[in-house]
C-alpha positions in Angstrom: 26.9 -27.4 -24.6 29.4 -25.7 -22.4 33.0 -26.8 -21.4 32.8 -29.1 -18.4 29.5 -30.6 -19.4 29.3 -34.3 -20.3 30.1 -34.8 -24.0 31.8 -31.4 -24.6 35.3 -32.8 -24.8 34.3 -35.7 -27.1 32.5 -33.3 -29.4 35.5 -30.9 -29.5 37.9 -33.8 -30.3 35.6 -35.1 -33.1 35.4 -31.5 -34.5 39.2 -31.3 -34.5 39.6 -34.7 -36.2 37.0 -33.7 -38.9 38.8 -30.4 -39.5 42.4 -31.7 -39.7 42.1 -33.2 -43.3 40.7 -29.9 -44.5 43.3 -27.5 -43.1 44.8 -25.3 -45.8 48.0 -24.8 -44.0 49.6 -28.1 -45.1 47.7 -28.9 -48.3 48.3 -31.3 -50.0 50.2 -32.9 -47.1 48.4 -33.9 -43.9 49.0 -34.3 -40.2 48.9 -38.0 -39.3 47.0 -38.6 -36.0 48.6 -41.5 -34.1 46.1 -41.5 -31.2 43.7 -39.1 -29.5 41.7 -39.1 -26.3 39.6 -36.8 -24.2 40.5 -35.5 -20.8 38.0 -34.9 -18.0 35.5 -32.9 -20.1 37.8 -29.8 -20.5 39.7 -30.9 -23.6 41.6 -33.6 -25.3 45.1 -34.8 -26.3 46.4 -35.7 -29.8 49.6 -37.6 -30.6 50.5 -36.9 -34.2 53.2 -36.6 -36.9 53.6 -33.4 -38.8 54.9 -33.4 -42.4 57.2 -30.5 -41.7 58.8 -32.2 -38.7 59.7 -35.6 -40.0 61.0 -38.2 -37.5 59.2 -36.5 -34.6 56.2 -37.7 -32.7 54.3 -34.7 -31.3 51.7 -34.4 -28.6 49.2 -31.5 -28.2 47.2 -31.0 -25.0 44.1 -28.9 -25.8 42.3 -27.6 -22.7 39.6 -25.0 -22.6 40.7 -22.3 -20.2 38.4 -19.4 -19.6 39.9 -16.0 -20.5 39.2 -12.7 -19.1 35.9 -12.3 -17.2 33.1 -11.7 -19.7 34.7 -13.8 -22.5 32.2 -16.0 -24.3 32.7 -19.7 -23.9 33.6 -21.6 -27.0 31.4 -24.3 -28.4 33.1 -27.6 -29.1 33.0 -27.1 -32.9 34.8 -23.8 -32.6 37.3 -25.2 -30.1 38.1 -28.2 -32.3 38.5 -25.9 -35.4 41.0 -23.7 -33.6 43.0 -26.6 -32.3 43.2 -28.2 -35.7 44.1 -25.0 -37.6 46.3 -23.1 -35.0 47.5 -25.8 -32.6 48.3 -28.9 -34.6 48.5 -28.1 -38.4 50.8 -25.1 -38.0 54.5 -25.7 -38.1 56.0 -25.6 -34.6 58.0 -22.3 -35.1 59.1 -20.9 -31.7 57.1 -23.6 -29.9 59.8 -26.0 -30.8 62.0 -24.6 -28.1 59.4 -25.2 -25.5 58.5 -28.8 -26.3 58.6 -31.2 -23.4 59.6 -34.8 -24.1 58.0 -37.7 -22.2 59.4 -41.1 -21.4 57.9 -42.5 -24.7 59.7 -39.9 -26.9 56.6 -37.8 -27.5 57.4 -34.0 -27.7 54.4 -32.2 -26.0 53.1 -28.7 -26.4 49.8 -27.0 -25.7 48.2 -26.4 -22.3 50.4 -28.7 -20.2 50.5 -29.4 -16.5 53.7 -30.2 -14.5 52.9 -33.8 -15.3 52.7 -34.6 -19.0 49.7 -36.4 -20.4 50.0 -40.2 -20.6 49.1 -41.6 -24.0 47.1 -44.8 -24.1 49.1 -47.8 -25.3 50.1 -47.2 -28.9 
């Protein structure tokens, strides 16, 4: 299954959600997922709370973007694994200075467009 094909984004999201409880970065604490949804077959969004950033609600937009010509595409399992381990469970670090807050108070990072993702009703 390739990015853009029907079901790829849902498979990637499910792989991420399965991986999050197993990430070693935060053990024994865990990221708490508030809500998650797929975007038009190229990725997904997560709204979550991170134990090292109490009082904040964070959003992460994960989108498959092809790299250099000749790069292999990522299967949904590998993509979900990478997002869980390196996009969501890691503390924000320098990303904190690039967060973009939406009208709901969610601080977004990841592969963002000019317009921030809109979370379904929480």
